Structure formats: structure tokens, C-alpha cells
N, C-alpha and C positions, 0 to 999 in steps of 0.2 A: 478524825482521830480524837476528838475531844468529847467529853461526856457532859450531858445535862440530864436531868431526871424527869420522868413523867410517870404518873401512876397508870401504866398500861395494864389492862386486864384482858384476859382471854378465857376461852373455855378451860375448865380446871380438871386435872386428873388428880384425884385424891388418893388413889391407891395404885399399886403395881398392876400392870396388865398381865393377863395370861399370855403366854408366848406360843407361837407356832413357827416351826422352822420353814423358811422360804429360801429359794435360791437367790444368790446375789453375785454380782460381778464387780462389787465395789473395789476400787484400787487400794493397795496397801498404803499406809501413811509413811512418808519419807522419814527414814531413820527412827521409826517408831519403836521405842522400848528395846533398843539394841544393846547388848552387852559390849563393854569395851574390849573384852578379850575374844576376838574372833568374829564379832558381829552376829552372834547367835541371838535369835529373837527370844524374848523372855516375857511371858504373860505376868502381869503384876501379881504379887502375892495375894492381894485382897480379891483377885478374880479367879484364883486357881480352883476354888471349891466349885463343885458342880452346881451351877446356878443358871437355869434356863433363861433368866432375864439378861444374862450377860454373855450368852453364846453369840458368836459372831453372826450367825444367820438368824438369830431370833427376830421375829416379826415386830416385837415390842420390847422396849427397855426403858426403865425409869430408875436412875441412880439416886439414892436418897442423900440429898445434900442438906446439911444443917443450915437453917435459914437465918439471915441477918438483914433486917431492914435498914435502909439508909437513915442517917440522922439529920441531914441537911438537904438543900436543894441542889447540891453539886457533887455529892460523894457516892454516887451509885457504883463507881468503879472500886472505891475502897471497900464498900459493903460486899461487893462480889469477891474481892480478895479475902475478906473475913470468912465468907462461906467456903472458899477453896481451902484455906488453911484449916478450918474446923473439919472439913471432910477428910483431910490428910492427917488429922490428929495432931496438928501443930498449934502453937500458941498464937493468937491473933491480937493480944492485948496491946501491942505496940503500934498498931497500924495508924491510929489517929494521933499519936504523939511522936515517938521516936522516928518511926518510918516516914511520916509526913514531913517532919523537920529535915530528915536526911534527903528527901526528894526535892525539897525547896521549890515546890510547885504551887503552894498556896491553895486556892480553890479552883485552879485550872488544871485538872487532871487529865492527861492524855494516855492513850494505850501504852505508850513506851514507858510511862511512869509505873504502870501496873506490872510490866515485865521486870523492871528493876526491883520493885517492891517484893515480888515473889522470889526473885533471886536472893534478896537479903535473907529469906527464910529457907533457902536451900531447895526450893521447888524447881523441878525440871520443866521448862516451858519452851515453846517455839512460837515466836511471834511472826505471823504472816500479814503482809500488807502490800498494797499496790503502789504505795508512795513511801520512799525512804526519806523521812524528814517532814517538814511542814510545807504543805502545798501553798505557794505564794498566792494563788487565786483565792484562798480562803480569806484573805484580807478584805475582799469585797463581799463576802458572804455575811449576812446579818448575824448569824449564830456566832461567828468567830470575831467579828469586827472589833468589839470592845477590848479584847485581850490579845489579839494576834501579834501586834507589834512587840509586846513584851515577851510573848511566848516563843516566837520564831527562832531566835538564835539559841535559846536554851534547848528547844526540842531537837534542832539540828545537831547540837553538840552531843546530846544523849544518843542519837543514832550513830554518830561518828565514833563514839567511844564504846558502843555496845559490845563489839567483839572482844576487845581487851578486858572488858568487865564481865565476860562470861554470859552475856545476854544474847540469845540466839534470835536473829532477825533475818527473815527471808522475804525478798520481793516476789510475791506470787499471789495470784488469784486462786482461791481454793474452791473447788466444786462441792456441792452438797454431798455427793457420794463419799468423798474423802472425810467429810465431817462425820457422817454416819459410821464409817469404818473406825474412826478414832473413838467414837462413843462406844462402839461394840466391844472394844477392848477394856472397858471399864474406866476409860479416861473421860475427862470433862473439858470444857473450854469456856472462856469469857469472850463474848461477842459484842461488838459495838454495832448498834443498829439505829435506824431512824424510827423513833417511837411514834411519829405521826403516821407512818405507814400502818402500824398495828392498829391505831385508833380509827384509821380510815377503812380498814378491812375487817375489823373484828368489832362486834357490838360492845360498846364501852360500858363498863360497870363501875360505879363509884366505889372506891376502896377505902375511903375515909382516911387517907394519908396525905402525904405531901403532893401538892400540885406544883410542879417545878417548871412550868413554862416560863422561859425568860421573855418570850414574846409570842403570844398565841398566833400572831400573823406570820411567824417565821415559816419558811418552806422546809426547814430541817430542824429536828430536835434529837441530838445525840443522846444515847442511853446505853448503859452496859447491863447485860444479863449473864447469868451462868447457865449454859446449855447442858442439860443433864439426861437427855433421852430422846426417844422417837417412837413412832408407831408407823410401820411400813404399810400396813393395810389401810389405815386412815390417812396416810401421808401427812403426818403431823410431827412437829418438833416440840420437845418439852424443855422448859426453862424455868429457873427461879428468878423472879423479878424483885429486886430490892426496893422498888417503889411501893410495894404492897406492905401492909402492916400485919399480915398473917402468913403462916407457913403453908402455902399451897403451890402446887406445880401448875404453871400456866402452859398453855399450848396454842399453837397457831399452825396453819397449813404450811407445807414446804414452800409453796409459791410465795406466800406472804413473807415468810422468813427470809427467803432469798432476795426478795424485793427490798425488804427493810435493811438487810445487811450490806446491800450493794448500792444503796443510794449515795449520791454525791454528798460528801461530807464525812462518810465513814472510812474512806480509803480501804473498804473491805477488811478492816482490822479484825483479826482472830488471834486469840492467845490460847494455843493448845497447851493443856496441862496434862502431864503424865504422872501416873500414880506410883511409879517405881523408878 
């Protein structure tokens, strides 16, 4: 559930792909974009225009997300929140000061912190995770050891108070088809993944930015990215990587993406973001 940064690079999509309609049996996203009055489904205003890149059955989709690179070796989650707020046309100038002070997390930013931060800005989110709270076993994992004792009680308290603070948290493992369905509606998400999996499965390119390994011998390196599209024909996922210092869309295979986001240490954390 905790972030660290790594300059992960992958094959790059520099432009929107042409789309081809293909059949799909992707399940609908639970409570996705429902009106309060009567539960009527509503497509986000920004997606109503006829745009083949955002059709539910489009073979390829790439949502243009304003890019923000991280500033330090620990703030990839904050940079992802900046990208989300800019995409939604909201002010992100308070993230590194007022918001960070309110979160009282210092340099140890967990996914639950990002859910609260976006709530401060009125963003509709749904946080999916397989672990409600801090997994006690992380106290023995090298990546978490140095800060787990000080984090555990605070993280558990945030989970316990989430509902009364209007932060939606659901204990659930989310399948790839549900993620694709969410994206097809013009929505985006923040994903916690193991960046070591990406570097082990994708040819590594030097990006000239932060190298944020806390320990290169670690078996897990948490990192947040903004997922913003897919290509069903190539079976690739598209994402914005805040560890880069340039505005490019990175990509990896569905298999690599699923492996990276389901590694022990991530709790399969996904923060679904809704555009209306």
C-alpha cells in the first residue's frame, strides 16, 4: 500500500491510436457514475461527444492526462494526484503544502492518503484493496520495515474513519476487464504496482530522472502510476509514469500489468476516479 518511486520506462505511445470496434463482455463497474435520483446511469459530460477513442467497445483508447513528474524520491502518489486534478480541471497547487500537512503522513504516503487527498478536492473515487488497513506481515518486509511501526496505527485509523469522512473503500480484488470497462467510460485510475516487475519484463531505458530505489536488493518496490488507456488488439495498458521527466504515455502488456499490480506489497490497491 505504500509508494516508492522508480524510473520505470516502457514502450511509448506518443499519439492516440485509431480505433476499431470489437465485441466485449466486460462487466459493468459497480455503482459507476450513477445518479442519486433513481440510479440512472450517466455518461460523463466530457465523454458525451462522439469520440471513437472513448466508445465502450473501442479497441484502443488513450485519455490525454496533463503530466506531472515527481519532485522527490517518495512522492509519486502526490504527482499522480496532481495529474488527476489537472485532468479534471481542478487546482493542484495545495498538494505539496496544505494537503500534505492535513494528511500528516510526512514522506510515507499510502494509497489511503491519496483517497483522502482527492476527497479534499471533491473528486469522486472508489478505493479497492484486498487489505483493510496495514498488513502486519509488512513489518518483516524490507520495503516497509523502517517506517511500519510509526505508520501502522495511523493507517488503520484512516481506514476505520473512511466511511464517516466520505471516502469509499471496498475490500475487493478487481479483474482487468473491470479496469478496461472503467477506462472505456472516460474514467482513469491510480494504480499501485511493483516497479521491479516492469523493469524485469520491459527493456529498461534511462530516463534521466530520479532513481528512487530505497534498496536495489529489495524484492518489492512500490510505485504509483495513472492508468489512462489500453489497446485491446495489442493487449497493452497505457499509463502516465511520474518518475519520468517527459510527457509520454508508457505502455506494458496486460500480463505484466496484472503481475505488477498484484504483487505482494501492493494489496492490489486501485483508486478508481470518476469524471462526473
